[in-house]
N, C-alpha and C positions, 0 to 999 in steps of 0.2 A: 151770490152773484155780484159782479162788479157793478157799482152804481155809476155808469158812464153813459152819457147821451149817445145816440146812435144815428147814423146817416140813413139815407133812403133804402139802401139795399138790406141793411139790418132790420129796419122796420118791416120791409116786405117779408123777410124770413120769419119774423115773429108772427105776422098775420097768417102765414102759411102753416104755423105750428111746428116749425123746424128748429132743431137745436142750434145753439150758437156757442162759439168758444168762450169760456168764461175764466179759466184758470190763469191764462197768460194773454197779454195783449198780442195783437197780430204782429206788431213790430218786434217783440222779443222772439216770436216764433221764426220770423223770416231772417232776422239779423243776428242769430245766436252765435255764428262763427264756429260752431262745433263741427267736428268730423261726422259725416253722415254714413249710414250703412252702405251707401252706394259709392263711396269714395274709391277711386282707382289711382294707380300711378300715372304720371304723365305719359301719354302715348308717344312713341318714338317719333321724333321730328316735329313735334307740335309745341315745344317750348324753346325759344319764345314763339308765340302764336303767329303763324304766317298770315299776311294780309290777303284776303280773298280778292279774286278778280270778278267783279260784278259785270253783267251784261244786260243790255236792254231786253226785256222779256222774261228775266228771271222772276219766278213767282213762288210765294209761300202762302199757305192758307192756315188759319188758326181758329180754334174754338175758344171762346171766352167763358170762363166759369166764375160764378159768384162764390167765393170761398166761405162766406158765412153760412151758406146752405148747400154748397156743392151742386148747384143747378146751373146748366148752361144758360147764358144770357145773350148769345149771339155768335156770329162768325165774322172774321175779317180776312179779306184777300189783299195781299201786298204784292205789288208788281213794280219792277224797275222800269222807269220811263225815260231816264237820261242818266248818263254817267260822267258827262263833262259839260261845262266846267265844274258843276256840282252834281251830286248823285240825287236824283229825284225819284220818289216812290209814290205810286198811286195807292191810296188806302180806301178800299171798298168795304163798307160796313153793312151792305145790304141794299136791296132795291128801293127801300123807302127812305134812305138816308143819302145826303149828298156825298160825293167823292171828296176826300181830303187829300192833302199832299204833305209828305214828310220830305225834308231836305237835309242832306248830309254833306259835310265838306270832305269827308273820306268815308270808307265803308263803316267806320265805327264812331264817328263824331257827329252828333246830331245838332242841326241848326234850327230846324222847325220840328217840333215834337207833337204827336197826336195821341200818344198812348194813354194819357191820364184823363182826357175828356174829348168831346167832339169840338171843342174850341181850341185850335192849335195854339201853341205858345212858341214864340220866336226868341231865341237867345241872341244877345249881342255878340257873344263869342261861342262857337260850337262847344258842346259839352261831350266828353267821351262816355259812351255806353260800354265800350270795351277799350282798354288802354292800348296804345301802340306798344308792341313788344311784350304783350301780356304773358305773364308767367306766374306760377304759384307764389303767393306771399307778396306780390307787388302791391304797393299802396300809392294812391294818388289823390291830391286835393285840387279842386278846381272851383273858381268863383266867376260869376258873371251877373248880368241883369237880364230880365226878359220882359216882353210885352205880350199881351193876349190877342191883339188884333193888329193888322197892318196899319190901321189909321190911328191907333191909340198912342197918346203921348205919355201915358203912365208907364213907368218902369218899376220892376220889383226885383229884389235881391234874390240870388240863387247861389247856394254854396253846397258842394257835395264832396264826400269822402268816399273814394272808390277803393275796394279791396278785392284782390283775386284770391279766392279761398281754396281752389284746387279742382281737380278733375273728378267727375262723377259719371256713372253709367245711368243715363236717363231714358225712361220709356214714356213715350207719348203716343197718341193715335197714329202718327206717321211711322213709328218704329222705335228702335232703340239706338241711342247715339252716345258716343263719348263726348262729353260737354264740359266746358270750363265754367265753373260757378263764379259769378262776379256780383258783388254786393255794392250798391250805392246807398249811402246814408245821406239824406238831403235835408237841409234846412233852408227855408225860403219864406218870402213874403207872399201872402195870398191876396188876390184882388178883392176878396170879401173882407172888408175892414173889421168885421166882427170875429174873424178867425185869427187868433193870436198864436205866435210861436209854432207854426205848423212844422211838422217833421214827417218825412216820408222814407220808407225803405223800399228799394226796387232791386229785386234779385233776378238776374238773367243767366240762363244756362246756354252758353254759346257753343255751337257744334260746327267745327270746321267742315264737316261733311256736306253741310248745306249752306255754308257761308253766312249764317245768321243764327240768332237764338232760336232754340226749339221749345223752350219753356221760359215763362217770365211771370213773376209774382210781384205785385206792388200793393201797398197800403200805407196808411199814415194816421197820425193823430194831431190834434190841435186843441188849444184852449179857447173856450167861448165863455167869458165871464158872465155869471148870473144864471147859467144853465146847467152847471154841474157843481158837485161839492168841491170844497177848497182842495186844490191840487189835482183834481180829476181832469181827464182829457177826453174829448169827443173823438170818434173814429171816422176816418174816411171809408169809402168803399174798399173792398178787398177783392182784387181781380187777378185771376190766373189765366195766362195765355198758354195754349198747347198746340204745337204744330200738328196739323192733320194731313198736309200734303206739301210736297216740294217739287216744283217743275222748273228745271233749269232751261234757259233759252237755248235754242239750237246753236251748236258750236260749229 
């Protein structure tokens, strides 16, 4: 078994007596770049990817799954609340948690991100989750800095390499969709000064049929000197989002 420190979700899995992936790190599983059994040719008229028209009231609902033990850990409802001058999304994580807001400069470029934690991060320049004119084998590099709260004066570096890996037939609770698999490999500075050289892999399966991703997987690793053997890396949480319902606004 890998001698690697583990984050909260992995400790919970161990206490529950559940198995953990040990042969490969989560990063290598997510970002392998290999053709999958679900790969399909590009659907007609979808390369380059057409930009969706979002409307106030469009709504998506997801179940969140802890990939270390494959147990659901919550649900998230996402609703469009504004489309101009910026696209604003209300993020509802349940009755006992405050509403969050995500902000996009266009349907695919995020300015305020809430996926990785309940503390939103704000980028100095919006970062693409899906590149404009996305097509198979497109690659894109982007760099910016981010803050963790509106009042914080501390900024941290963010650099990402985005690659469009191809089309897949994806099945989630909401149904089966033709989706474009997009991988972001992220290097960034963490607000926790004891987390060195953090890396993150974020994979989204974007389905034009619903104007948003229907599945998303993210995880990461980092160095924490003194808490692991030389060269070892601790792991972040590993979270999978799957669409359970899509309700477009009345046209």
